[in-house]
Each structure stands twice: as structure tokens, then as C-alpha cells.
N, C-alpha and C positions, 0 to 999 in steps of 0.2 A: 504493499499500500504506499509506504513512504517512497520507495523507488518510483512509483507511478506518479506520485505528487510532484517530486522533484523533476521528473521528466517532462511533465506538463508545464511546469514553471519555466523550465530551461527552454522549451520550444517557443514560449510565448515572450520571453525576455531574457536579458543577460543577468547571470548571478555572479556576484563577486564576493570573495572572502578574504579578509585582511587580518593580519596580526598588527596590533597598533601600540603605540606608546603616546601617552597624553600628559597633560598638565592640569592639576587641580590646585587651586589657591584657596587657603584657608585664611580668612581676613581677621585674625587676632582671636579675641575671646580668651578661652583658657587652653589655647593650643600649645603654649610653652610648657604644659605638663608632658607633652609627648616629644616635641621637637622645636627647636629654635627656628628652623626653616619653614616658612609658611607655605612654600610651594612644594607640592608633593608630586612624584612621578607615578602615573597609573600604567598598568599593563593589561591588555585585553584583546578582544577580537571583535570584528564587526562584519556583518553580512549585509550586502546591498542587493536589492532587486531593482534592476534597471528596466522599468516597464517600457520606456522609450528612450531615445537619446536625450530627451529633455526632462524626463520625470523619472524619479526613483524613490524607493523606500528603504529604510535601514533599521536593523536591530543591533544593538551593541551591548557588550559587557566588559567591564574593566574592574580592576581591584588595586588597592594599595595598603601598605602596612608600615607602620613606623612606631618607634618608642624611645623612651629615655629614662634616666635615673634622676630622681629628684632628691636632693639633700637638704637636711635641716641641721645647722650647726648648733652645738651646745658649747657653753662657756663656763669655766670654773675659776675660782679665786686661787691665788698663790697660797701655799701652806702657812706662810708667815703673816697671813691676814691682811696683806697689802691690798690696796684698792684697785690695782691693775688686774685685769682678767686676760686669760689666753684661751684660744680655741681648744675644745676638748674633743669628746667623741662626736663622730659624724653618724647621724641617723638618717633614714630615708626610705623611699619606695620606688619601685619600677612602675611606669605607666606605659601602656601600649594601646594602639588603636588600629583595627582592621576594618576597611570599608569595601563595600561591593556596590558598584554603580551599574545600573541598567538603563538603557535608553531606546526609544522608538522615535524615528525622524523621517522627514520628507525632504527631498532635494530637487532643485531644478537647475538645469544647466544647458550648455550649448556644446555640441560635438564638433570639434574643429579637426579636420584632416584625418578623421578616424582614429586618432590616438591621443588627442589632447581635449580635455573636458573641464573647462571652468565651471564652478557651480556655487550656488548659495543653498544652505541647509539650515533647518531648524529642528531641534530635537527635544523632546520631553524626557526628563531624567528623574530617576529615583535613586536614593542613596540609603543603604542600610549599614550601620556601623556598630561594632562591638568594642567597648572600652573595658580594659582590665587594669586594676591597680593591685600591687602585691609587695608586701615588705619582706617576703622570704621566698624567692623564686625557687629555691632548692626544695621546699616542702609543698608537695601537691595538695596536701590536706590542710594547708595553713588557713585557720579560721578568719584571718584578716584579709583574705582575698575579697576583692570587690569587683563585680562585673555589671556593667550597664550597657544597654542597647538603645539605639534610637534610629529613627527613619525620617527622611525628609524628601521633598520634591522640588524640582525647579526645571530650568531648561537652558538651551544653548542656542545661539545664533551665530552663524559663521559663514565666511567665504572660503572656498577651497579650490584645489587644482587636482585633477585626476589624470594620470599619465599612464597610457598602455603601451607597452613595448610591442610593436608589430610582430605577429607570428603567423606562420603558415598552418598552424594547428587550430583546433576548435577553441582552445584556451590561450590566454596571453597573460604574461606577468604585468602586474599593475602596481603603481605607487600613488600615494595621495598625501596631501598636506592641506590642513585647514586651520585658519586663525579666526578667532572671534571673541565673544563674550559669554560668560556663563553666570548665572545667578540662581541660588537655591534658598529656600526658607532655612532659617538657622536650625542646625542640628541639635536637638535637645538630648542631653545625656544625664537626665535626672538631677540629683543635687549638685552635680559637678558643673552645672550651667549649660551653655550652648555654645556652638561653634558657628560663626557667620561663614558662609561660603559663597564667594563671588569674586570675579576678576577676569583676567584674560584667559581665554581658552585656546589651547594649541594641541593639535593631534596629528600624528603622522603615522602611516602604515604602509605595509607592502603585503602583497598577496597574489591571488589568481582570479582572473575573470574568465568565465566560460559561458 
């Protein structure tokens, strides 16, 4: 059944599958719990269904993961009772976040010379993320482990360029690059607050069109 569906789609339009690298910008909030770099790299895949040379639809998935150690300094007085203090023991916890992005989009473009396709695209996106805090990562049963999850939605608008390397076969190698803007509702993570997500969108990929 699946093979018949793919065959019917391929006969009506071109299918394209790409492995992609993208850019996700976290605009502050409590992001410094996880990373000082607010720009995260995403990795994923995208499938495009080119209904015509001018109109296409897409479905995408991408993920990212990052984390860091958060330290709390303690201070102690000298034994002689002096007023000066010195740093003492360091305590802290590890924080990590893993996110999953899914998107559905539509694109319109112009086919030039059979291998160059400038296009504009809009994509509705959903993000589900899991946050974990742990002050003893060596203990799988540590009662101080905290896990929070959140989901948010938003969208992307971008301009892109799709390049197909000419081929004598039914399939051809393709490359794409798009740049635009993305905005999502703040990602709520319980008592840890929320993460604003908006900024420049960049995505590049390579794959096969057949």
C-alpha cells in the first residue's frame, strides 16, 4: 500500500528528501542555565513534494540538545576570625535541554533553466522540549533530579534557493539554502520560567530529488 502511494505521488509530482542543518535562536530568558550561546544548531530531515515547478509542500523534523554546569560559590571566614573571606566549596547542578521541531510548509517558486529554483516559503512549526536538572549525574536514582517539559508553536517565513545538479537518471542531487525570520510563542518550562524563541532563520540541506 505504501509503495503504491509513493508511486502515485511520484508520477504526479517530484519528491525531494534532504538532510539539513539549521539555526535556532533563543532570545534570552533563563537560557543561560543551559548555554551561554543563544544560537543553537539543529539537525534534521525535510521532505518536499513539488506539485508543480511553482508550487510545493514540505514536512520537516529537526532536533537540538545542549547543556551546562551551574556553580554556586560558598565562602568561609579565616580561622583567626578575620573579617576577610575566601572562596570555599563549589556546589552546583547540571542542566540540559533537548528539543524536537516539526514543521509543515508551503513554497512557491520559479524554475530557471531546469536546475535553479528561487522560492519563498512559509512554515508552521511546533517545538516540544524536555529540560532536566541534576546535582548528581552519577546517580540514576538521585531524588533531586528535576524534569520539566514544554510545547510551543510558531512559524517561519523565508526566501530560498534550490539547486539541482543535472542528471541523466530519474533522480538528481539537490542543494538548498534559505534565510528568513522565525518566531514562536515563549516555551514554558514550569517554575523554571519561559524561553523566548525568535530571530534569524537559516537552513541548508543536501539530498535527492526524484
